[in-house]
KOLGU-4560 file (N, C-alpha, C; in nm, 3 decimals, padded with zeros to 5 digits):
<recs>
<n_xx: 05.605 n_yy: 08.070 n_zz: 11.893 ca_xx: 05.577 ca_yy: 08.075 ca_zz: 11.750 c_xx: 05.526 c_yy: 07.943 c_zz: 11.702 mol: A seq: 1 type: MET>
<n_xx: 05.400 n_yy: 07.929 n_zz: 11.685 ca_xx: 05.341 ca_yy: 07.802 ca_zz: 11.644 c_xx: 05.356 c_yy: 07.775 c_zz: 11.494 mol: A seq: 2 type: ALA>
<n_xx: 05.399 n_yy: 07.875 n_zz: 11.418 ca_xx: 05.409 ca_yy: 07.860 ca_zz: 11.272 c_xx: 05.550 c_yy: 07.818 c_zz: 11.227 mol: A seq: 3 type: ASP>
<n_xx: 05.638 n_yy: 07.777 n_zz: 11.318 ca_xx: 05.770 ca_yy: 07.734 ca_zz: 11.283 c_xx: 05.804 c_yy: 07.608 c_zz: 11.360 mol: A seq: 4 type: VAL>
<n_xx: 05.903 n_yy: 07.537 n_zz: 11.311 ca_xx: 05.957 ca_yy: 07.418 ca_zz: 11.377 c_xx: 06.098 c_yy: 07.453 c_zz: 11.425 mol: A seq: 5 type: LEU>
<n_xx: 06.137 n_yy: 07.403 n_zz: 11.540 ca_xx: 06.277 ca_yy: 07.412 ca_zz: 11.579 c_xx: 06.341 c_yy: 07.282 c_zz: 11.535 mol: A seq: 6 type: HIS>
<n_xx: 06.446 n_yy: 07.287 n_zz: 11.452 ca_xx: 06.508 ca_yy: 07.172 ca_zz: 11.394 c_xx: 06.655 c_yy: 07.162 c_zz: 11.437 mol: A seq: 7 type: VAL>
<n_xx: 06.695 n_yy: 07.040 n_zz: 11.468 ca_xx: 06.835 ca_yy: 07.010 ca_zz: 11.498 c_xx: 06.875 c_yy: 06.888 c_zz: 11.417 mol: A seq: 8 type: GLU>
<n_xx: 06.985 n_yy: 06.906 n_zz: 11.343 ca_xx: 07.046 ca_yy: 06.794 ca_zz: 11.269 c_xx: 07.178 c_yy: 06.763 c_zz: 11.335 mol: A seq: 9 type: VAL>
<n_xx: 07.185 n_yy: 06.644 n_zz: 11.396 ca_xx: 07.299 ca_yy: 06.610 ca_zz: 11.478 c_xx: 07.367 c_yy: 06.482 c_zz: 11.429 mol: A seq: 10 type: VAL>
<n_xx: 07.499 n_yy: 06.487 n_zz: 11.413 ca_xx: 07.573 ca_yy: 06.368 ca_zz: 11.375 c_xx: 07.638 c_yy: 06.315 c_zz: 11.505 mol: A seq: 11 type: SER>
<n_xx: 07.712 n_yy: 06.208 n_zz: 11.494 ca_xx: 07.774 ca_yy: 06.146 ca_zz: 11.609 c_xx: 07.872 c_yy: 06.238 c_zz: 11.685 mol: A seq: 12 type: ALA>
<n_xx: 07.932 n_yy: 06.328 n_zz: 11.608 ca_xx: 08.036 ca_yy: 06.415 ca_zz: 11.670 c_xx: 08.002 c_yy: 06.566 c_zz: 11.682 mol: A seq: 13 type: ASP>
<n_xx: 07.886 n_yy: 06.605 n_zz: 11.627 ca_xx: 07.857 ca_yy: 06.749 ca_zz: 11.633 c_xx: 07.716 c_yy: 06.782 c_zz: 11.589 mol: A seq: 14 type: ARG>
<n_xx: 07.672 n_yy: 06.906 n_zz: 11.620 ca_xx: 07.549 ca_yy: 06.955 ca_zz: 11.567 c_xx: 07.581 c_yy: 07.014 c_zz: 11.430 mol: A seq: 15 type: THR>
<n_xx: 07.519 n_yy: 06.961 n_zz: 11.325 ca_xx: 07.542 ca_yy: 07.009 ca_zz: 11.191 c_xx: 07.462 c_yy: 07.136 c_zz: 11.159 mol: A seq: 16 type: VAL>
<n_xx: 07.339 n_yy: 07.139 n_zz: 11.205 ca_xx: 07.255 ca_yy: 07.260 ca_zz: 11.184 c_xx: 07.146 c_yy: 07.264 c_zz: 11.290 mol: A seq: 17 type: TRP>
<n_xx: 07.117 n_yy: 07.383 n_zz: 11.333 ca_xx: 07.011 ca_yy: 07.406 ca_zz: 11.431 c_xx: 06.946 c_yy: 07.538 c_zz: 11.398 mol: A seq: 18 type: SER>
<n_xx: 06.813 n_yy: 07.541 n_zz: 11.395 ca_xx: 06.745 ca_yy: 07.667 ca_zz: 11.368 c_xx: 06.598 c_yy: 07.645 c_zz: 11.348 mol: A seq: 19 type: GLY>
<n_xx: 06.532 n_yy: 07.754 n_zz: 11.312 ca_xx: 06.386 ca_yy: 07.747 ca_zz: 11.287 c_xx: 06.360 c_yy: 07.723 c_zz: 11.141 mol: A seq: 20 type: ASP>
<n_xx: 06.251 n_yy: 07.647 n_zz: 11.118 ca_xx: 06.217 ca_yy: 07.610 ca_zz: 10.982 c_xx: 06.066 c_yy: 07.608 c_zz: 10.966 mol: A seq: 21 type: ALA>
<n_xx: 06.022 n_yy: 07.610 n_zz: 10.840 ca_xx: 05.879 ca_yy: 07.598 ca_zz: 10.810 c_xx: 05.845 c_yy: 07.461 c_zz: 10.750 mol: A seq: 22 type: THR>
<n_xx: 05.949 n_yy: 07.389 n_zz: 10.706 ca_xx: 05.927 ca_yy: 07.256 ca_zz: 10.650 c_xx: 06.050 c_yy: 07.172 c_zz: 10.658 mol: A seq: 23 type: ARG>
<n_xx: 06.034 n_yy: 07.044 n_zz: 10.681 ca_xx: 06.145 ca_yy: 06.948 ca_zz: 10.682 c_xx: 06.101 c_yy: 06.826 c_zz: 10.599 mol: A seq: 24 type: VAL>
<n_xx: 06.189 n_yy: 06.780 n_zz: 10.510 ca_xx: 06.162 ca_yy: 06.655 ca_zz: 10.437 c_xx: 06.283 c_yy: 06.562 c_zz: 10.462 mol: A seq: 25 type: ILE>
<n_xx: 06.249 n_yy: 06.438 n_zz: 10.499 ca_xx: 06.354 ca_yy: 06.337 ca_zz: 10.529 c_xx: 06.303 c_yy: 06.202 c_zz: 10.481 mol: A seq: 26 type: ALA>
<n_xx: 06.398 n_yy: 06.112 n_zz: 10.453 ca_xx: 06.368 ca_yy: 05.979 ca_zz: 10.409 c_xx: 06.372 c_yy: 05.885 c_zz: 10.529 mol: A seq: 27 type: ARG>
<n_xx: 06.264 n_yy: 05.814 n_zz: 10.553 ca_xx: 06.259 ca_yy: 05.717 ca_zz: 10.661 c_xx: 06.247 c_yy: 05.575 c_zz: 10.603 mol: A seq: 28 type: THR>
<n_xx: 06.253 n_yy: 05.476 n_zz: 10.691 ca_xx: 06.237 ca_yy: 05.339 ca_zz: 10.646 c_xx: 06.098 c_yy: 05.313 c_zz: 10.583 mol: A seq: 29 type: SER>
<n_xx: 06.004 n_yy: 05.400 n_zz: 10.610 ca_xx: 05.867 ca_yy: 05.389 ca_zz: 10.553 c_xx: 05.849 c_yy: 05.475 c_zz: 10.429 mol: A seq: 30 type: GLU>
<n_xx: 05.951 n_yy: 05.551 n_zz: 10.390 ca_xx: 05.940 ca_yy: 05.640 ca_zz: 10.274 c_xx: 05.968 c_yy: 05.783 c_zz: 10.320 mol: A seq: 31 type: GLY>
<n_xx: 05.952 n_yy: 05.877 n_zz: 10.226 ca_xx: 05.979 ca_yy: 06.021 ca_zz: 10.253 c_xx: 05.867 c_yy: 06.073 c_zz: 10.345 mol: A seq: 32 type: ASP>
<n_xx: 05.909 n_yy: 06.160 n_zz: 10.437 ca_xx: 05.809 ca_yy: 06.223 ca_zz: 10.528 c_xx: 05.832 c_yy: 06.372 c_zz: 10.520 mol: A seq: 33 type: VAL>
<n_xx: 05.721 n_yy: 06.446 n_zz: 10.510 ca_xx: 05.726 ca_yy: 06.591 ca_zz: 10.512 c_xx: 05.669 c_yy: 06.637 c_zz: 10.644 mol: A seq: 34 type: GLY>
<n_xx: 05.736 n_yy: 06.730 n_zz: 10.706 ca_xx: 05.690 ca_yy: 06.777 ca_zz: 10.839 c_xx: 05.671 c_yy: 06.928 c_zz: 10.835 mol: A seq: 35 type: ILE>
<n_xx: 05.552 n_yy: 06.966 n_zz: 10.874 ca_xx: 05.513 ca_yy: 07.110 ca_zz: 10.884 c_xx: 05.481 c_yy: 07.139 c_zz: 11.028 mol: A seq: 36 type: LEU>
<n_xx: 05.475 n_yy: 07.268 n_zz: 11.067 ca_xx: 05.437 ca_yy: 07.304 ca_zz: 11.201 c_xx: 05.303 c_yy: 07.238 c_zz: 11.239 mol: A seq: 37 type: PRO>
<n_xx: 05.294 n_yy: 07.190 n_zz: 11.362 ca_xx: 05.175 ca_yy: 07.123 ca_zz: 11.411 c_xx: 05.170 c_yy: 06.974 c_zz: 11.376 mol: A seq: 38 type: GLY>
<n_xx: 05.277 n_yy: 06.921 n_zz: 11.319 ca_xx: 05.281 ca_yy: 06.780 ca_zz: 11.283 c_xx: 05.260 c_yy: 06.692 c_zz: 11.410 mol: A seq: 39 type: HIS>
<n_xx: 05.193 n_yy: 06.582 n_zz: 11.387 ca_xx: 05.170 ca_yy: 06.483 ca_zz: 11.497 c_xx: 05.302 c_yy: 06.428 c_zz: 11.545 mol: A seq: 40 type: ALA>
<n_xx: 05.313 n_yy: 06.388 n_zz: 11.669 ca_xx: 05.437 ca_yy: 06.325 ca_zz: 11.719 c_xx: 05.474 c_yy: 06.205 c_zz: 11.631 mol: A seq: 41 type: PRO>
<n_xx: 05.604 n_yy: 06.190 n_zz: 11.611 ca_xx: 05.655 ca_yy: 06.088 ca_zz: 11.523 c_xx: 05.795 c_yy: 06.046 c_zz: 11.572 mol: A seq: 42 type: LEU>
<n_xx: 05.822 n_yy: 05.916 n_zz: 11.568 ca_xx: 05.953 ca_yy: 05.863 ca_zz: 11.590 c_xx: 05.975 c_yy: 05.756 c_zz: 11.482 mol: A seq: 43 type: LEU>
<n_xx: 06.078 n_yy: 05.774 n_zz: 11.398 ca_xx: 06.099 ca_yy: 05.685 ca_zz: 11.288 c_xx: 06.249 c_yy: 05.664 c_zz: 11.261 mol: A seq: 44 type: SER>
<n_xx: 06.278 n_yy: 05.555 n_zz: 11.191 ca_xx: 06.415 ca_yy: 05.528 ca_zz: 11.147 c_xx: 06.447 c_yy: 05.606 c_zz: 11.023 mol: A seq: 45 type: LEU>
<n_xx: 06.562 n_yy: 05.675 n_zz: 11.021 ca_xx: 06.610 ca_yy: 05.740 ca_zz: 10.899 c_xx: 06.690 c_yy: 05.640 c_zz: 10.819 mol: A seq: 46 type: LEU>
<n_xx: 06.689 n_yy: 05.651 n_zz: 10.686 ca_xx: 06.776 ca_yy: 05.575 ca_zz: 10.600 c_xx: 06.873 c_yy: 05.671 c_zz: 10.535 mol: A seq: 47 type: VAL>
<n_xx: 06.977 n_yy: 05.615 n_zz: 10.475 ca_xx: 07.073 ca_yy: 05.700 ca_zz: 10.403 c_xx: 07.000 c_yy: 05.787 c_zz: 10.302 mol: A seq: 48 type: ASP>
<n_xx: 07.021 n_yy: 05.915 n_zz: 10.306 ca_xx: 06.949 ca_yy: 06.000 ca_zz: 10.213 c_xx: 06.975 c_yy: 06.145 c_zz: 10.235 mol: A seq: 49 type: GLY>
<n_xx: 06.882 n_yy: 06.227 n_zz: 10.192 ca_xx: 06.894 ca_yy: 06.369 ca_zz: 10.194 c_xx: 06.787 c_yy: 06.428 c_zz: 10.291 mol: A seq: 50 type: VAL>
<n_xx: 06.825 n_yy: 06.525 n_zz: 10.373 ca_xx: 06.733 ca_yy: 06.602 ca_zz: 10.453 c_xx: 06.725 c_yy: 06.739 c_zz: 10.388 mol: A seq: 51 type: VAL>
<n_xx: 06.602 n_yy: 06.786 n_zz: 10.370 ca_xx: 06.577 ca_yy: 06.912 ca_zz: 10.303 c_xx: 06.498 c_yy: 07.001 c_zz: 10.398 mol: A seq: 52 type: ASP>
<n_xx: 06.556 n_yy: 07.117 n_zz: 10.438 ca_xx: 06.495 ca_yy: 07.208 ca_zz: 10.536 c_xx: 06.465 c_yy: 07.341 c_zz: 10.468 mol: A seq: 53 type: VAL>
<n_xx: 06.342 n_yy: 07.387 n_zz: 10.483 ca_xx: 06.310 ca_yy: 07.525 ca_zz: 10.438 c_xx: 06.314 c_yy: 07.607 c_zz: 10.564 mol: A seq: 54 type: LEU>
<n_xx: 06.412 n_yy: 07.695 n_zz: 10.573 ca_xx: 06.433 ca_yy: 07.775 ca_zz: 10.693 c_xx: 06.324 c_yy: 07.880 c_zz: 10.711 mol: A seq: 55 type: THR>
<n_xx: 06.311 n_yy: 07.935 n_zz: 10.832 ca_xx: 06.210 ca_yy: 08.036 ca_zz: 10.856 c_xx: 06.238 c_yy: 08.160 c_zz: 10.774 mol: A seq: 56 type: ALA>
<n_xx: 06.361 n_yy: 08.178 n_zz: 10.726 ca_xx: 06.397 ca_yy: 08.291 ca_zz: 10.640 c_xx: 06.369 c_yy: 08.262 c_zz: 10.493 mol: A seq: 57 type: GLU>
<n_xx: 06.318 n_yy: 08.143 n_zz: 10.464 ca_xx: 06.288 ca_yy: 08.110 ca_zz: 10.324 c_xx: 06.399 c_yy: 08.049 c_zz: 10.244 mol: A seq: 58 type: GLY>
<n_xx: 06.510 n_yy: 08.016 n_zz: 10.308 ca_xx: 06.624 ca_yy: 07.957 ca_zz: 10.239 c_xx: 06.615 c_yy: 07.805 c_zz: 10.251 mol: A seq: 59 type: GLU>
<n_xx: 06.669 n_yy: 07.737 n_zz: 10.152 ca_xx: 06.675 ca_yy: 07.590 ca_zz: 10.158 c_xx: 06.812 c_yy: 07.544 c_zz: 10.212 mol: A seq: 60 type: THR>
<n_xx: 06.807 n_yy: 07.454 n_zz: 10.308 ca_xx: 06.932 ca_yy: 07.398 ca_zz: 10.364 c_xx: 06.916 c_yy: 07.248 c_zz: 10.345 mol: A seq: 61 type: TRP>
<n_xx: 07.022 n_yy: 07.188 n_zz: 10.287 ca_xx: 07.023 ca_yy: 07.044 ca_zz: 10.248 c_xx: 07.141 c_yy: 06.976 c_zz: 10.309 mol: A seq: 62 type: VAL>
<n_xx: 07.123 n_yy: 06.853 n_zz: 10.353 ca_xx: 07.232 ca_yy: 06.772 ca_zz: 10.404 c_xx: 07.217 c_yy: 06.627 c_zz: 10.366 mol: A seq: 63 type: ALA>
<n_xx: 07.332 n_yy: 06.559 n_zz: 10.357 ca_xx: 07.330 ca_yy: 06.413 ca_zz: 10.338 c_xx: 07.342 c_yy: 06.352 c_zz: 10.475 mol: A seq: 64 type: ALA>
<n_xx: 07.264 n_yy: 06.250 n_zz: 10.501 ca_xx: 07.265 ca_yy: 06.182 ca_zz: 10.632 c_xx: 07.273 c_yy: 06.030 c_zz: 10.613 mol: A seq: 65 type: VAL>
<n_xx: 07.327 n_yy: 05.964 n_zz: 10.711 ca_xx: 07.328 ca_yy: 05.821 ca_zz: 10.714 c_xx: 07.212 c_yy: 05.772 c_zz: 10.801 mol: A seq: 66 type: SER>
<n_xx: 07.203 n_yy: 05.645 n_zz: 10.824 ca_xx: 07.093 ca_yy: 05.595 ca_zz: 10.905 c_xx: 07.093 c_yy: 05.655 c_zz: 11.043 mol: A seq: 67 type: THR>
<n_xx: 06.975 n_yy: 05.657 n_zz: 11.104 ca_xx: 06.961 ca_yy: 05.717 ca_zz: 11.233 c_xx: 06.812 c_yy: 05.727 c_zz: 11.269 mol: A seq: 68 type: GLY>
<n_xx: 06.775 n_yy: 05.837 n_zz: 11.338 ca_xx: 06.641 ca_yy: 05.851 ca_zz: 11.387 c_xx: 06.590 c_yy: 05.991 c_zz: 11.361 mol: A seq: 69 type: PHE>
<n_xx: 06.459 n_yy: 06.007 n_zz: 11.345 ca_xx: 06.396 ca_yy: 06.131 ca_zz: 11.340 c_xx: 06.287 c_yy: 06.136 c_zz: 11.442 mol: A seq: 70 type: ILE>
<n_xx: 06.279 n_yy: 06.241 n_zz: 11.521 ca_xx: 06.180 ca_yy: 06.255 ca_zz: 11.626 c_xx: 06.111 c_yy: 06.390 c_zz: 11.602 mol: A seq: 71 type: SER>
<n_xx: 05.978 n_yy: 06.386 n_zz: 11.611 ca_xx: 05.895 ca_yy: 06.511 ca_zz: 11.599 c_xx: 05.802 c_yy: 06.514 c_zz: 11.714 mol: A seq: 72 type: VAL>
<n_xx: 05.797 n_yy: 06.626 n_zz: 11.786 ca_xx: 05.703 ca_yy: 06.649 ca_zz: 11.896 c_xx: 05.703 c_yy: 06.795 c_zz: 11.929 mol: A seq: 73 type: ALA>
<n_xx: 05.585 n_yy: 06.853 n_zz: 11.945 ca_xx: 05.568 ca_yy: 06.992 ca_zz: 11.990 c_xx: 05.649 c_yy: 07.092 c_zz: 11.908 mol: A seq: 74 type: HIS>
<n_xx: 05.643 n_yy: 07.078 n_zz: 11.772 ca_xx: 05.710 ca_yy: 07.162 ca_zz: 11.682 c_xx: 05.865 c_yy: 07.160 c_zz: 11.696 mol: A seq: 75 type: ASN>
<n_xx: 05.916 n_yy: 07.049 n_zz: 11.745 ca_xx: 06.061 ca_yy: 07.025 ca_zz: 11.752 c_xx: 06.091 c_yy: 06.900 c_zz: 11.668 mol: A seq: 76 type: ARG>
<n_xx: 06.193 n_yy: 06.916 n_zz: 11.583 ca_xx: 06.234 ca_yy: 06.807 ca_zz: 11.496 c_xx: 06.380 c_yy: 06.776 c_zz: 11.526 mol: A seq: 77 type: VAL>
<n_xx: 06.410 n_yy: 06.653 n_zz: 11.568 ca_xx: 06.546 ca_yy: 06.611 ca_zz: 11.594 c_xx: 06.581 c_yy: 06.503 c_zz: 11.493 mol: A seq: 78 type: SER>
<n_xx: 06.688 n_yy: 06.530 n_zz: 11.418 ca_xx: 06.742 ca_yy: 06.435 ca_zz: 11.325 c_xx: 06.877 c_yy: 06.388 c_zz: 11.377 mol: A seq: 79 type: ILE>
<n_xx: 06.885 n_yy: 06.263 n_zz: 11.413 ca_xx: 07.006 ca_yy: 06.209 ca_zz: 11.476 c_xx: 07.061 c_yy: 06.097 c_zz: 11.384 mol: A seq: 80 type: LEU>
<n_xx: 07.185 n_yy: 06.114 n_zz: 11.339 ca_xx: 07.241 ca_yy: 06.012 ca_zz: 11.253 c_xx: 07.391 c_yy: 05.999 c_zz: 11.283 mol: A seq: 81 type: SER>
<n_xx: 07.445 n_yy: 05.885 n_zz: 11.247 ca_xx: 07.587 ca_yy: 05.857 ca_zz: 11.263 c_xx: 07.671 c_yy: 05.960 c_zz: 11.186 mol: A seq: 82 type: GLU>
<n_xx: 07.626 n_yy: 05.991 n_zz: 11.065 ca_xx: 07.694 ca_yy: 06.083 ca_zz: 10.979 c_xx: 07.598 c_yy: 06.187 c_zz: 10.919 mol: A seq: 83 type: TYR>
<n_xx: 07.637 n_yy: 06.312 n_zz: 10.918 ca_xx: 07.555 ca_yy: 06.417 ca_zz: 10.850 c_xx: 07.649 c_yy: 06.520 c_zz: 10.804 mol: A seq: 84 type: ALA>
<n_xx: 07.626 n_yy: 06.569 n_zz: 10.682 ca_xx: 07.712 ca_yy: 06.672 ca_zz: 10.628 c_xx: 07.626 c_yy: 06.768 c_zz: 10.543 mol: A seq: 85 type: GLU>
<n_xx: 07.644 n_yy: 06.896 n_zz: 10.569 ca_xx: 07.570 ca_yy: 07.000 ca_zz: 10.490 c_xx: 07.616 c_yy: 06.995 c_zz: 10.344 mol: A seq: 86 type: ALA>
<n_xx: 07.524 n_yy: 07.019 n_zz: 10.254 ca_xx: 07.552 ca_yy: 07.005 ca_zz: 10.111 c_xx: 07.665 c_yy: 07.097 c_zz: 10.069 mol: A seq: 87 type: SER>
<n_xx: 07.672 n_yy: 07.217 n_zz: 10.126 ca_xx: 07.777 ca_yy: 07.311 ca_zz: 10.085 c_xx: 07.918 c_yy: 07.270 c_zz: 10.132 mol: A seq: 88 type: HIS>
<n_xx: 07.925 n_yy: 07.170 n_zz: 10.222 ca_xx: 08.053 ca_yy: 07.119 ca_zz: 10.270 c_xx: 08.100 c_yy: 06.995 c_zz: 10.195 mol: A seq: 89 type: ASP>
<n_xx: 08.011 n_yy: 06.942 n_zz: 10.107 ca_xx: 08.043 ca_yy: 06.815 ca_zz: 10.035 c_xx: 08.126 c_yy: 06.846 c_zz: 09.910 mol: A seq: 90 type: ILE>
<n_xx: 08.236 n_yy: 06.773 n_zz: 09.896 ca_xx: 08.316 ca_yy: 06.780 ca_zz: 09.778 c_xx: 08.254 c_yy: 06.682 c_zz: 09.678 mol: A seq: 91 type: ASP>
<n_xx: 08.186 n_yy: 06.738 n_zz: 09.576 ca_xx: 08.111 ca_yy: 06.658 ca_zz: 09.480 c_xx: 08.200 c_yy: 06.560 c_zz: 09.406 mol: A seq: 92 type: LEU>
<n_xx: 08.316 n_yy: 06.601 n_zz: 09.363 ca_xx: 08.405 ca_yy: 06.513 ca_zz: 09.287 c_xx: 08.453 c_yy: 06.396 c_zz: 09.377 mol: A seq: 93 type: GLU>
<n_xx: 08.485 n_yy: 06.426 n_zz: 09.502 ca_xx: 08.527 ca_yy: 06.318 ca_zz: 09.595 c_xx: 08.416 c_yy: 06.224 c_zz: 09.620 mol: A seq: 94 type: LYS>
<n_xx: 08.292 n_yy: 06.278 n_zz: 09.634 ca_xx: 08.176 ca_yy: 06.188 ca_zz: 09.656 c_xx: 08.153 c_yy: 06.094 c_zz: 09.537 mol: A seq: 95 type: ALA>
<n_xx: 08.175 n_yy: 06.148 n_zz: 09.413 ca_xx: 08.164 ca_yy: 06.061 ca_zz: 09.294 c_xx: 08.272 c_yy: 05.952 c_zz: 09.295 mol: A seq: 96 type: ARG>
<n_xx: 08.391 n_yy: 05.991 n_zz: 09.335 ca_xx: 08.501 ca_yy: 05.890 ca_zz: 09.343 c_xx: 08.467 c_yy: 05.786 c_zz: 09.448 mol: A seq: 97 type: GLN>
<n_xx: 08.417 n_yy: 05.831 n_zz: 09.564 ca_xx: 08.376 ca_yy: 05.737 ca_zz: 09.669 c_xx: 08.272 c_yy: 05.639 c_zz: 09.622 mol: A seq: 98 type: ASP>
<n_xx: 08.177 n_yy: 05.689 n_zz: 09.539 ca_xx: 08.075 ca_yy: 05.602 ca_zz: 09.484 c_xx: 08.134 c_yy: 05.497 c_zz: 09.391 mol: A seq: 99 type: LEU>
<n_xx: 08.225 n_yy: 05.539 n_zz: 09.304 ca_xx: 08.291 ca_yy: 05.444 ca_zz: 09.215 c_xx: 08.362 c_yy: 05.337 c_zz: 09.293 mol: A seq: 100 type: GLU>
<n_xx: 08.435 n_yy: 05.377 n_zz: 09.393 ca_xx: 08.515 ca_yy: 05.287 ca_zz: 09.475 c_xx: 08.422 c_yy: 05.184 c_zz: 09.546 mol: A seq: 101 type: ARG>
<n_xx: 08.315 n_yy: 05.238 n_zz: 09.599 ca_xx: 08.222 ca_yy: 05.147 ca_zz: 09.672 c_xx: 08.153 c_yy: 05.051 c_zz: 09.578 mol: A seq: 102 type: ALA>
<n_xx: 08.118 n_yy: 05.098 n_zz: 09.457 ca_xx: 08.054 ca_yy: 05.009 ca_zz: 09.361 c_xx: 08.153 c_yy: 04.900 c_zz: 09.314 mol: A seq: 103 type: GLN>
<n_xx: 08.279 n_yy: 04.941 n_zz: 09.302 ca_xx: 08.382 ca_yy: 04.845 ca_zz: 09.260 c_xx: 08.407 c_yy: 04.737 c_zz: 09.367 mol: A seq: 104 type: ALA>
<n_xx: 08.386 n_yy: 04.772 n_zz: 09.493 ca_xx: 08.403 ca_yy: 04.678 ca_zz: 09.603 c_xx: 08.296 c_yy: 04.566 c_zz: 09.604 mol: A seq: 105 type: ALA>
<n_xx: 08.188 n_yy: 04.590 n_zz: 09.532 ca_xx: 08.086 ca_yy: 04.487 ca_zz: 09.526 c_xx: 07.971 c_yy: 04.514 c_zz: 09.622 mol: A seq: 106 type: GLY>
<n_xx: 07.852 n_yy: 04.532 n_zz: 09.563 ca_xx: 07.731 ca_yy: 04.561 ca_zz: 09.643 c_xx: 07.683 c_yy: 04.445 c_zz: 09.728 mol: A seq: 107 type: GLU>
<n_xx: 07.737 n_yy: 04.325 n_zz: 09.706 ca_xx: 07.688 ca_yy: 04.210 ca_zz: 09.783 c_xx: 07.732 c_yy: 04.221 c_zz: 09.930 mol: A seq: 108 type: SER>
<n_xx: 07.836 n_yy: 04.287 n_zz: 09.956 ca_xx: 07.880 ca_yy: 04.305 ca_zz: 10.094 c_xx: 07.808 c_yy: 04.416 c_zz: 10.159 mol: A seq: 109 type: GLN>
<n_xx: 07.761 n_yy: 04.397 n_zz: 10.283 ca_xx: 07.679 ca_yy: 04.496 ca_zz: 10.350 c_xx: 07.754 c_yy: 04.631 c_zz: 10.364 mol: A seq: 110 type: ASP>
<n_xx: 07.878 n_yy: 04.629 n_zz: 10.398 ca_xx: 07.959 ca_yy: 04.751 ca_zz: 10.413 c_xx: 07.966 c_yy: 04.828 c_zz: 10.283 mol: A seq: 111 type: GLU>
<n_xx: 07.989 n_yy: 04.759 n_zz: 10.175 ca_xx: 08.002 ca_yy: 04.825 ca_zz: 10.043 c_xx: 07.864 c_yy: 04.881 c_zz: 10.002 mol: A seq: 112 type: ALA>
<n_xx: 07.760 n_yy: 04.809 n_zz: 10.030 ca_xx: 07.624 ca_yy: 04.860 ca_zz: 09.994 c_xx: 07.591 c_yy: 04.984 c_zz: 10.073 mol: A seq: 113 type: ALA>
<n_xx: 07.631 n_yy: 04.986 n_zz: 10.200 ca_xx: 07.606 ca_yy: 05.108 ca_zz: 10.281 c_xx: 07.690 c_yy: 05.225 c_zz: 10.228 mol: A seq: 114 type: GLU>
<n_xx: 07.815 n_yy: 05.198 n_zz: 10.188 ca_xx: 07.901 ca_yy: 05.304 ca_zz: 10.135 c_xx: 07.844 c_yy: 05.360 c_zz: 10.004 mol: A seq: 115 type: ALA>
<n_xx: 07.784 n_yy: 05.275 n_zz: 09.924 ca_xx: 07.718 ca_yy: 05.319 ca_zz: 09.799 c_xx: 07.601 c_yy: 05.409 c_zz: 09.831 mol: A seq: 116 type: VAL>
<n_xx: 07.517 n_yy: 05.367 n_zz: 09.923 ca_xx: 07.400 ca_yy: 05.451 ca_zz: 09.958 c_xx: 07.440 c_yy: 05.584 c_zz: 10.015 mol: A seq: 117 type: ARG>
<n_xx: 07.539 n_yy: 05.589 n_zz: 10.097 ca_xx: 07.588 ca_yy: 05.716 ca_zz: 10.156 c_xx: 07.647 c_yy: 05.804 c_zz: 10.048 mol: A seq: 118 type: LEU>
<n_xx: 07.732 n_yy: 05.748 n_zz: 09.962 ca_xx: 07.789 ca_yy: 05.830 ca_zz: 09.850 c_xx: 07.682 c_yy: 05.883 c_zz: 09.760 mol: A seq: 119 type: ALA>
<n_xx: 07.583 n_yy: 05.805 n_zz: 09.732 ca_xx: 07.468 ca_yy: 05.854 ca_zz: 09.648 c_xx: 07.396 c_yy: 05.967 c_zz: 09.718 mol: A seq: 120 type: GLU>
<n_xx: 07.377 n_yy: 05.958 n_zz: 09.849 ca_xx: 07.308 ca_yy: 06.063 ca_zz: 09.925 c_xx: 07.392 c_yy: 06.192 c_zz: 09.919 mol: A seq: 121 type: ALA>
<n_xx: 07.524 n_yy: 06.184 n_zz: 09.935 ca_xx: 07.613 ca_yy: 06.299 ca_zz: 09.928 c_xx: 07.598 c_yy: 06.366 c_zz: 09.792 mol: A seq: 122 type: LYS>
<n_xx: 07.600 n_yy: 06.288 n_zz: 09.687 ca_xx: 07.592 ca_yy: 06.339 ca_zz: 09.552 c_xx: 07.458 c_yy: 06.415 c_zz: 09.532 mol: A seq: 123 type: ILE>
<n_xx: 07.349 n_yy: 06.349 n_zz: 09.572 ca_xx: 07.215 ca_yy: 06.413 ca_zz: 09.557 c_xx: 07.209 c_yy: 06.542 c_zz: 09.639 mol: A seq: 124 type: ARG>
<n_xx: 07.264 n_yy: 06.545 n_zz: 09.759 ca_xx: 07.261 ca_yy: 06.665 ca_zz: 09.841 c_xx: 07.342 c_yy: 06.777 c_zz: 09.778 mol: A seq: 125 type: ALA>
<n_xx: 07.460 n_yy: 06.744 n_zz: 09.731 ca_xx: 07.552 ca_yy: 06.842 ca_zz: 09.671 c_xx: 07.492 c_yy: 06.895 c_zz: 09.541 mol: A seq: 126 type: ALA>
<n_xx: 07.435 n_yy: 06.811 n_zz: 09.461 ca_xx: 07.376 ca_yy: 06.856 ca_zz: 09.331 c_xx: 07.253 c_yy: 06.941 c_zz: 09.351 mol: A seq: 127 type: GLU>
<n_xx: 07.179 n_yy: 06.920 n_zz: 09.458 ca_xx: 07.058 ca_yy: 06.994 ca_zz: 09.483 c_xx: 07.077 c_yy: 07.141 c_zz: 09.500 mol: A seq: 128 type: ARG>
<n_xx: 07.193 n_yy: 07.181 n_zz: 09.550 ca_xx: 07.219 ca_yy: 07.322 ca_zz: 09.579 c_xx: 07.309 c_yy: 07.389 c_zz: 09.472 mol: A seq: 129 type: VAL>
<n_xx: 07.353 n_yy: 07.318 n_zz: 09.379 ca_xx: 07.445 ca_yy: 07.371 ca_zz: 09.276 c_xx: 07.365 c_yy: 07.419 c_zz: 09.158 mol: A seq: 130 type: ARG>
</recs>
């Protein structure tokens, strides 16, 4: 089937989602990238953000991801990150509290800044499907 992509979203400890899709949008270090069937080969760094997948069934699947890699070749998309969570599994209130805690810790510290970016990604992912 040349009109679909096979997509895998994998975190350090599990496969978060795997299936066929007609479109994938992800944030890379170079900016947002949209991937459609037939996309040229690509290997890029992911940044903390949201991955948006339009499934072959026409449903939207969204996840928050941390830094990692995205690979595209031969209608296969692999998204590999240390952390990935489907939007429907995210506790929005807890993500907001995590953001407040991380901001209070001070953005000047690398770890705190990373926690802020990940909490913001979780909030964006959870709000996108509500």
